[in-house]
C-alpha positions in Angstrom: 0.0 0.0 0.0 1.2 3.5 -0.8 0.0 6.8 0.5 1.3 10.3 1.2 -0.7 11.8 4.1 1.9 14.0 6.0 1.9 17.7 6.5 5.2 17.5 8.3 7.7 15.2 6.5 11.3 14.2 7.0 14.0 15.8 4.8 15.3 12.6 3.4 14.2 9.0 2.7 14.6 6.1 5.1 13.7 2.5 5.6 11.2 1.0 8.0 11.5 -2.5 9.4 8.4 -4.0 11.0 8.5 -6.7 13.6 5.5 -9.0 13.5 3.9 -11.8 15.5 3.7 -15.1 13.5 2.4 -17.9 15.7 -1.0 -19.5 16.0 -0.7 -19.3 19.7 -0.9 -15.5 19.3 -3.5 -15.8 16.6 -1.0 -14.0 14.4 -1.0 -13.2 10.7 2.5 -12.0 10.3 5.1 -13.8 8.2 8.4 -12.2 9.4 10.1 -8.8 9.4 8.5 -6.5 6.8 10.8 -4.1 5.0 9.5 -0.9 3.5 11.0 2.0 1.6 9.8 5.4 2.7 10.3 8.4 0.4 10.8 12.0 1.5 7.2 12.6 0.4 6.0 10.0 2.9 5.1 7.2 0.6 5.6 3.7 2.0 6.4 0.9 -0.4 6.8 -2.8 0.6 10.1 -4.2 -0.5 9.9 -7.7 0.9 9.2 -9.7 4.1 12.1 -11.6 5.7 11.4 -14.9 7.3 13.1 -14.5 10.7 11.8 -17.4 12.9 8.9 -17.3 15.2 7.6 -13.9 16.5 10.4 -11.6 15.4 8.7 -8.9 17.5 10.8 -6.2 19.2 13.5 -4.9 16.9 16.7 -2.9 17.7 18.8 -1.4 14.9 22.5 -0.8 15.5 23.2 1.7 12.7 26.9 2.0 13.6 27.4 -1.7 12.7 24.5 -1.9 10.2 22.9 -4.7 12.2 19.4 -5.5 13.3 18.6 -7.5 16.5 15.2 -9.1 17.1 13.8 -11.0 20.0 11.6 -14.1 19.4 8.6 -13.3 21.5 7.3 -16.2 23.7 10.5 -18.1 23.0 14.0 -18.0 24.5 16.3 -16.6 21.8 17.2 -13.6 19.8 18.6 -13.2 16.3 20.9 -10.8 14.6 21.0 -9.8 10.9 23.3 -7.7 8.8 21.3 -4.9 7.0 22.3 -5.0 3.3 22.1 -2.0 1.0 19.1 -3.7 -0.8 17.2 -3.9 2.5 17.7 -7.7 2.7 18.7 -9.1 6.1 21.6 -11.5 6.2 21.6 -13.8 9.2 24.5 -13.3 11.7 23.3 -16.0 14.1 21.0 -16.5 17.1 21.7 -16.7 20.8 19.7 -17.9 23.8 18.5 -15.2 26.1 18.9 -17.3 29.3 15.2 -16.7 30.0 11.7 -16.9 28.4 9.7 -14.5 26.4 12.3 -11.8 25.6 10.4 -8.5 24.9 12.9 -5.6 24.8 16.5 -4.8 23.9 19.0 -1.9 24.5 22.6 -1.2 23.8 24.9 -0.1 26.6 26.5 3.3 26.4 29.7 1.8 25.0 27.7 -0.3 22.5 29.8 -3.3 23.7 26.8 -5.0 25.3 23.3 -5.9 24.2 20.8 -6.0 27.1 17.7 -8.1 27.1 14.5 -8.1 29.2 13.0 -11.6 29.6 9.4 -11.0 30.6 8.2 -14.4 31.6 11.2 -15.5 33.6 11.8 -12.1 35.2 15.4 -11.6 34.4 17.9 -9.5 32.4 20.8 -10.7 30.4 23.9 -9.0 28.8 25.5 -10.3 25.7 28.8 -9.0 24.1 28.5 -7.3 20.7 31.1 -8.2 18.1 32.5 -5.7 15.6 30.3 -7.1 12.8 27.2 -6.8 15.0 27.0 -10.5 15.8 26.6 -11.5 19.5 28.7 -13.7 21.8 27.3 -15.9 24.5 25.6 -14.4 27.5 28.0 -12.7 29.9 25.7 -12.1 32.9 22.1 -12.8 34.1 20.4 -10.8 36.7 17.2 -12.1 38.4 14.9 -9.3 39.4 13.2 -9.3 42.8 10.3 -11.8 42.8 7.5 -9.6 44.2 4.2 -10.7 42.8 1.6 -8.0 42.5 -2.1 -8.2 43.2 -3.3 -9.0 39.7 -3.9 -12.7 39.7 -2.9 -13.4 36.1 -0.7 -10.5 35.0 1.5 -10.2 38.1 2.6 -13.6 39.2 6.2 -12.5 39.6 8.7 -10.1 38.1 7.8 -9.2 34.5 10.4 -6.7 33.1 8.8 -5.1 30.0 11.6 -2.7 28.9 15.3 -2.0 29.3 16.0 1.7 28.8 19.4 3.5 29.2 19.1 6.9 30.8 20.6 9.8 28.9 23.7 9.9 31.1 24.5 6.3 30.0 25.1 5.3 33.6 21.9 3.6 34.5 19.5 1.0 33.0 15.9 1.6 33.9 13.6 -1.5 34.0 9.8 -1.1 34.3 8.6 -4.3 36.0 4.9 -4.9 35.2 4.7 -7.9 37.5 6.2 -6.2 40.6 4.7 -2.8 40.3 8.2 -1.3 40.2 10.9 0.3 38.2 14.4 -1.1 38.9 17.6 0.9 38.4 20.4 -1.4 37.2 24.1 -0.6 36.7 26.3 -2.4 34.1 30.0 -3.0 34.3 31.1 -2.0 30.8 34.3 -4.1 31.2 32.6 -7.5 31.8 28.9 -7.0 31.3 27.9 -7.6 34.9 24.5 -6.3 35.9 23.8 -5.0 39.4 20.5 -4.0 40.9 21.0 -0.5 42.5 17.5 0.5 43.7 13.8 -0.1 43.2 11.1 2.5 42.8 7.6 1.2 43.7 4.4 2.3 41.9 0.8 1.9 43.1 -0.5 -1.7 43.4 -1.9 -3.2 40.2 -0.5 -0.3 38.1 1.8 -2.5 36.0 4.7 -0.3 34.7 5.3 -1.1 31.1 7.4 1.4 29.1 9.0 4.8 29.8 10.6 7.7 28.0 13.3 10.2 29.2 13.7 13.9 28.5 16.9 14.7 26.7 18.6 16.1 29.8 17.6 13.0 31.8 16.0 14.9 34.7 12.4 13.9 33.8 10.7 10.7 32.6 7.2 9.5 31.9 6.0 5.9 32.6 3.1 4.0 31.1 1.2 2.1 33.7 -0.3 -0.7 31.7 -2.8 -2.2 34.1 -4.3 1.1 35.5 -4.3 2.9 32.1 -2.3 5.8 33.5 0.8 7.8 32.9 3.2 8.6 35.7 5.5 11.7 35.5 8.7 11.3 37.5 11.9 13.2 38.3 15.1 11.3 37.9 18.4 11.8 39.8 21.2 10.8 37.6 23.6 10.8 40.5 21.9 8.1 42.4 19.7 6.6 39.8 16.6 7.2 41.9 13.1 8.2 40.8 10.5 10.4 42.4 6.8 10.6 41.4 5.4 14.0 40.4 2.0 13.3 38.8 -0.3 10.5 37.8 -2.9 11.0 35.1 -5.3 8.8 33.1 -4.4 7.7 29.6 -8.1 7.2 28.7 -11.1 9.7 28.9 -13.0 9.9 32.1 -16.2 8.7 30.4 -14.6 5.5 29.1 -15.6 2.4 31.1 -14.5 -0.4 28.8 -11.5 -2.7 29.2 -8.1 -1.0 28.4 -4.4 -1.4 28.9 -1.7 1.2 28.3 0.9 0.3 25.7 3.4 2.4 23.9 5.0 5.8 24.6 6.7 8.4 22.5 8.1 11.9 23.3 8.1 14.6 20.6 11.6 15.8 19.6 11.0 19.3 21.1 9.6 17.7 24.2 6.4 19.6 23.9 4.1 16.5 23.6 3.9 13.0 25.0 2.0 10.3 23.1 0.6 7.1 24.6 -1.4 4.3 23.0 -4.4 2.6 24.5 -5.3 -1.0 23.7 -9.1 -1.4 24.1 -9.9 2.3 23.8 -8.1 2.0 20.4 -6.5 5.4 20.6 -3.4 7.5 20.9 -3.5 10.3 23.4 -1.4 13.4 23.1 -0.5 15.4 26.3 1.0 18.8 26.6 4.2 18.9 28.7 5.0 21.6 31.2 8.6 22.4 30.4 9.5 23.3 34.0 7.8 20.6 36.0 7.3 17.8 33.4 3.6 17.5 34.3 1.0 16.5 31.7 -2.2 18.4 30.7 -4.7 18.9 27.9 -5.1 15.3 26.7 -6.4 14.9 23.2 -7.3 11.5 21.8 -7.4 10.2 18.2 -8.8 7.0 16.9 -5.9 5.0 15.4 -8.1 2.7 13.3 -7.4 -0.4 15.4 -8.3 -1.6 19.0 -4.8 -2.9 19.8 -2.2 -0.2 19.0 0.7 -2.0 20.7 3.6 0.3 19.5 4.1 4.0 18.8 7.2 5.9 17.7 8.3 9.2 16.3 9.0 9.4 12.5 12.7 10.1 11.7 13.5 13.8 11.3 9.9 14.7 12.0 7.5 15.5 14.8 4.6 13.2 13.9 4.2 9.6 15.0 3.4 6.2 13.6 1.4 3.4 15.3 1.5 -0.3 14.8 -2.0 -1.8 15.1 -1.5 -5.4 16.0 -5.2 -6.4 15.5 -5.9 -4.3 12.3 -2.6 -5.4 10.5 -1.8 -1.7 9.8 0.7 1.0 10.3 -1.0 4.4 10.9 0.4 7.9 10.8 -0.9 10.4 13.3 -0.3 14.0 12.3 1.3 16.1 15.0 -0.8 19.1 14.3 -4.4 18.0 13.8 -4.0 14.4 15.2 -5.6 13.0 12.0 -4.8 9.3 11.6 -4.1 8.0 8.1 -3.1 4.4 7.2 0.4 4.1 5.7 0.9 0.4 5.1 -0.5 -3.1 5.9 1.3 -6.1 7.3 0.3 -9.0 9.4 0.2 -8.5 13.2 2.7 -5.6 13.5 4.1 -5.0 17.0 7.3 -2.9 16.4 8.7 -0.4 14.0 12.4 0.5 13.6 14.0 2.9 11.1 17.3 3.3 9.4 18.6 5.9 6.9 18.8 4.9 3.2 22.3 4.3 1.9 23.5 7.1 -0.5 22.2 6.7 -4.0 18.9 5.2 -3.1 15.6 7.1 -3.8 
């Protein structure tokens, strides 16, 4: 599918890689990693779909090494590919994650270590990154505190949903949906050892899922999945500690249906915060107070699907794109009028990652 809906567009073309669910257990319709060319005018053209094993869901691109890492959701491994000029993905091998259901990845500040959150088994792992982007065997595994929350099915133990490096590069922040907590973890860049430094507790049955930092690292915002809220916090980069500032709903007051918070994205100028709602089928945009980091003036837009699992900012642009897992669609949300327009279709999309086009491509 091709379309050109954007009023604010990037200056140059790029590629989009779409991670998709593929298994019958997930009732999925995906067939691998979808690769799209995106022109400067905003037209998305499907190049090909790369068979990449079961549930190549969360993706992380290492542009420095031209490598793409993907977790195999619900499994116990991750795979790495070299990104070719053509957009093809050449396998660089797979590694076990020393846990089950890996859901998120991050590179350490030195780019020497790939860090993995294993949701079901409640642990983190570090793996060395080779010069060509391939991975070595796991260096260290850190089990998170096993503090089950009150939700009988979603909080049976630690369930880390994200690994996020703070802007200083000193700390790894880990939202733990199962333990109603955010853990601060330190990494030894010499050997990959992970060490739990502190734990910030959220309200019972809130279910922290994903968070985003301001550029200076002093503020962050946290999606509370189970309570459909957003928590604004202050962050102390000296100690790695968090302090709550404000908690606000991610759905309208009138909405009484089932909903869970999902993705989060911060506009490049830090004026707006976007959060997706699964159930309400929306993306909400908040205004951000520049001094306090508090949120106000929520505005919702229908994203043309009930399960918008992922949201991210378009490269060199201030608008966002959403992956609708249930509707098999990628949707653009205009930053100005919040109008949602479908960009592309692909089966069960759950993640979008971008890379710049090589020189000479359109």
